[in-house]
C-alpha positions in Angstrom: 84.4 36.9 62.4 82.1 36.9 59.8 78.7 39.0 59.9 76.3 39.4 57.1 74.1 43.1 57.9 70.3 43.3 56.0 69.3 46.9 55.7 66.9 48.5 53.4 68.4 51.1 51.1 67.4 54.3 52.6 68.6 57.9 53.8 67.7 57.8 57.0 69.6 57.7 60.5 69.0 53.9 60.6 71.0 53.8 57.5 73.6 56.2 58.8 74.3 54.1 61.9 73.9 50.7 59.9 76.8 51.9 57.9 79.3 53.1 60.4 78.4 50.3 62.5 79.8 47.8 59.6 83.0 50.2 58.5 84.1 50.1 61.9 83.6 46.1 62.4 85.7 46.2 58.8 88.4 48.3 60.7 88.5 45.7 63.7 89.3 43.1 61.4 85.8 41.1 60.8 84.7 40.6 57.5 81.6 42.1 56.7 78.5 42.3 54.0 75.7 44.7 54.2 73.0 43.9 51.5 69.0 44.4 51.0 66.7 42.1 52.9 65.2 40.8 49.7 64.8 41.0 45.8 61.5 40.5 44.0 61.9 36.8 44.3 62.1 36.8 47.6 65.7 36.4 47.8 68.9 38.3 49.6 68.8 41.7 47.5 71.5 44.1 46.5 75.0 44.2 47.7 75.5 47.9 49.5 78.6 47.2 51.3 81.3 44.7 51.4 81.8 40.6 50.5 78.7 38.3 49.6 81.4 35.4 49.5 81.9 34.7 52.6 80.5 31.9 54.8 78.7 34.0 57.4 79.3 33.5 61.3 75.8 35.7 63.1 73.1 37.9 60.7 72.2 41.1 61.5 68.8 42.5 60.9 68.5 46.4 60.6 65.6 46.5 58.3 64.0 43.3 57.4 64.6 39.7 57.3 64.6 37.9 53.7 63.1 34.4 53.7 66.4 32.9 52.7 67.5 33.7 56.7 64.5 31.8 58.4 65.9 28.1 59.1 69.6 28.6 57.7 70.7 28.1 61.5 73.0 31.0 61.9 72.9 33.1 64.9 70.7 36.1 64.3 70.0 39.8 66.0 67.9 42.5 65.7 69.4 46.0 65.7 67.1 48.5 67.6 67.1 51.5 65.9 63.6 53.3 66.0 61.9 54.5 69.2 59.4 52.1 70.8 57.1 54.9 71.0 56.8 55.4 67.5 57.1 52.1 66.4 54.0 51.9 67.7 53.0 55.0 66.1 53.8 54.5 62.8 51.7 51.3 62.9 54.3 49.1 60.9 57.5 48.8 63.3 56.5 47.2 66.3 53.6 44.8 64.4 57.5 43.7 62.1 59.3 44.1 65.6 57.3 41.1 67.1 57.0 39.1 64.0 61.0 38.9 63.3 61.4 38.2 67.3 60.6 34.4 67.1 63.4 34.1 64.8 66.0 36.2 66.6 68.5 35.3 69.2 68.3 38.8 70.3 67.6 42.4 70.1 70.7 44.7 70.6 69.5 48.3 71.5 71.9 51.3 71.9 69.9 53.2 74.4 69.5 51.6 78.2 66.3 53.8 78.5 64.9 51.6 76.1 65.4 48.4 77.6 62.6 47.8 79.4 60.4 47.9 76.3 62.4 45.4 74.2 63.4 43.0 76.8 59.7 42.3 77.0 59.7 41.5 73.8 62.5 39.6 73.2 66.1 38.7 75.1 68.0 42.2 75.0 71.5 43.6 74.9 72.2 47.0 75.4 75.3 48.5 73.5 76.8 51.8 73.3 75.6 54.1 71.0 78.2 55.4 69.3 79.0 57.7 66.0 81.8 57.8 63.6 84.5 59.7 65.6 86.5 60.1 62.4 83.9 61.6 60.4 82.3 64.0 63.5 85.2 65.7 64.3 86.7 69.9 65.8 87.9 71.4 62.7 88.3 75.3 62.3 85.7 77.8 60.9 86.2 81.7 60.5 84.2 83.8 62.1 80.8 84.9 61.4 80.8 86.9 58.1 77.5 87.1 55.9 79.5 86.0 52.9 81.4 83.0 54.0 78.9 79.5 54.0 81.5 77.9 55.8 81.8 80.7 58.7 80.6 80.2 62.0 76.6 81.5 62.7 75.9 84.5 64.2 74.7 84.3 67.8 76.2 84.1 71.3 75.6 81.3 71.8 74.6 79.9 67.9 72.4 77.3 68.3 71.3 74.5 65.5 68.5 72.6 65.5 69.2 69.8 62.4 67.5 66.5 62.9 64.7 64.9 60.9 61.9 67.0 60.6 58.8 64.6 60.3 55.0 64.6 62.6 55.7 65.5 66.4 59.4 65.8 65.6 59.9 69.5 65.2 61.4 72.4 66.9 58.1 74.2 68.3 59.0 73.8 71.8 63.0 75.4 71.6 61.4 78.3 69.4 59.0 78.9 72.6 62.0 78.2 75.4 64.3 80.6 73.2 62.1 83.2 73.6 62.9 83.0 77.3 66.3 82.9 76.4 66.5 85.7 74.5 65.0 88.0 77.6 68.5 87.2 79.3 71.0 86.9 76.8 69.7 89.1 73.4 72.7 87.7 71.7 71.6 84.2 71.2 70.0 83.2 67.8 68.4 79.8 66.6 69.2 78.1 63.5 66.4 76.0 61.9 67.9 73.6 59.0 66.9 70.5 57.6 63.2 70.4 56.9 62.3 68.5 54.2 58.8 68.8 54.2 56.8 72.2 52.2 54.0 72.3 54.4 56.2 72.1 57.9 58.4 74.4 56.6 55.4 77.0 55.6 54.4 76.3 59.2 57.3 77.8 61.0 57.5 80.7 58.4 54.5 81.9 59.4 55.0 81.3 63.0 58.6 83.3 63.0 56.4 86.0 60.8 53.4 85.9 63.0 54.8 85.8 66.9 58.0 88.1 65.5 60.4 85.3 66.4 62.5 86.7 63.5 63.7 88.7 66.5 66.3 84.9 67.4 65.1 82.7 64.5 68.0 83.5 62.1 67.9 80.5 59.7 64.8 78.1 58.3 66.5 75.9 55.9 65.6 72.9 54.0 67.8 69.7 53.3 71.3 69.8 54.5 73.8 67.8 52.2 75.5 64.6 54.2 78.8 66.1 53.6 78.0 69.3 54.8 76.5 67.8 58.5 80.4 68.2 60.2 81.1 71.6 59.1 77.6 72.9 60.2 77.5 71.5 63.7 81.0 72.9 63.9 79.8 76.8 62.8 77.7 76.5 66.4 78.0 76.2 69.7 75.2 74.0 70.8 72.7 71.4 69.3 69.2 71.1 70.4 66.8 68.0 69.7 63.2 68.2 70.8 63.1 64.2 71.2 61.7 62.9 73.7 61.9 60.4 75.6 65.1 59.1 73.8 67.5 60.8 71.7 69.5 60.3 68.1 71.9 60.8 66.1 72.4 64.7 67.0 74.5 63.4 69.5 77.1 63.8 66.0 77.6 67.2 67.5 79.6 65.7 71.1 81.6 64.6 67.9 82.1 67.9 66.7 83.5 69.3 70.4 80.1 71.0 70.4 77.9 70.8 72.9 74.0 69.0 72.9 71.0 69.7 75.0 67.8 67.4 74.4 65.0 66.5 76.9 65.6 62.6 75.6 69.4 62.8 77.0 69.7 61.8 80.5 73.0 60.1 81.6 73.7 61.6 84.5 77.2 62.4 84.5 76.3 65.0 81.8 75.8 68.7 83.5 72.7 69.9 80.9 69.2 68.0 81.5 66.0 69.4 80.3 61.9 68.4 80.3 60.2 68.7 77.2 58.7 71.7 78.1 59.9 75.7 76.9 60.9 76.8 80.9 63.0 73.5 81.4 64.6 73.4 77.8 65.2 77.5 78.3 66.8 76.8 82.1 69.1 74.3 80.3 69.9 76.3 77.8 70.9 79.2 80.3 72.8 77.4 82.7 74.7 76.1 79.1 75.5 79.6 78.5 76.6 80.4 81.8 78.8 77.0 82.3 79.6 76.0 78.9 83.1 75.2 79.4 82.1 72.8 81.5 82.3 69.8 79.6 85.2 68.9 76.7 82.5 67.9 73.9 84.9 65.7 71.7 86.7 63.8 74.9 82.8 63.1 76.3 82.2 61.7 72.7 85.2 59.5 73.0 84.2 58.5 76.1 81.1 58.2 75.9 79.8 57.7 72.0 82.7 56.1 70.0 81.1 53.7 67.3 84.7 51.7 67.7 83.6 50.8 71.2 79.6 49.9 70.0 81.2 47.0 67.8 83.4 45.9 70.6 80.3 45.2 72.9 78.2 44.2 70.3 81.0 41.5 68.8 81.1 40.1 72.8 77.0 39.7 72.1 77.6 37.7 69.2 79.9 35.3 70.9 77.8 34.3 73.5 76.0 32.4 70.4 78.8 30.6 68.5 
């Protein structure tokens, strides 16, 4: 099959997910191309990956649709990367989705929890939310050494927060939850990475000092290089998220063989659940500490979050329209 993708060039979870999908499609023998939606004249934009000189069977929209695709008769699928609530909240995304809906044959979502929202707008299929298990994988790291930036993060457990900080997406509730965790397990330490906004950084720096959180928060750092993300996961014991009611790229931790805890991750077969409340989050963390070997996290990723399976399921959707 020949598959064309339209995506804005940006550093985001959307872009990383799209490129992983495209590379997996190529590995499975499909012809692919990723290009920006349009240039200044409204024509399809810059090619970001793959071969544009193909007769494509289907088109996948990840950001916007170029005008040249409106009437070409190709089956079109809008991939639903964003969270429905934030799509409304940012004042732009939901309106754009509604505007494109009539031009698409179907939506493709990656979390069953959002199906009810998207299917109210357009026919929606749900596929597995996968990650690149070749990139996100277990590696050996040395024991904690303050002089070695590749060694294990301090703490037992070392708790890592590394998702993109913006607006209400921040680690405040986990900071408060860890106060409770450390009452029972004082060796537990929280590490905050990937804060890219100076005002947000200064806010948490002030909170850490005022609340004496420095007793358990050992890291407050800025941006993380893409090449270092898998190493960072491997340096931790457990990765946490504050997203609710859904989850995002932090499931990469599973690929690295590490636990993941977040209020938006609700798979009933996974043992560590919490609500968006510090008491509930602390309880889930304590349950993990006391039962950390209950799950083979790498195996969980292979069963639940493999991008190769995502592609197989999405190809089956495309074939319905050919």
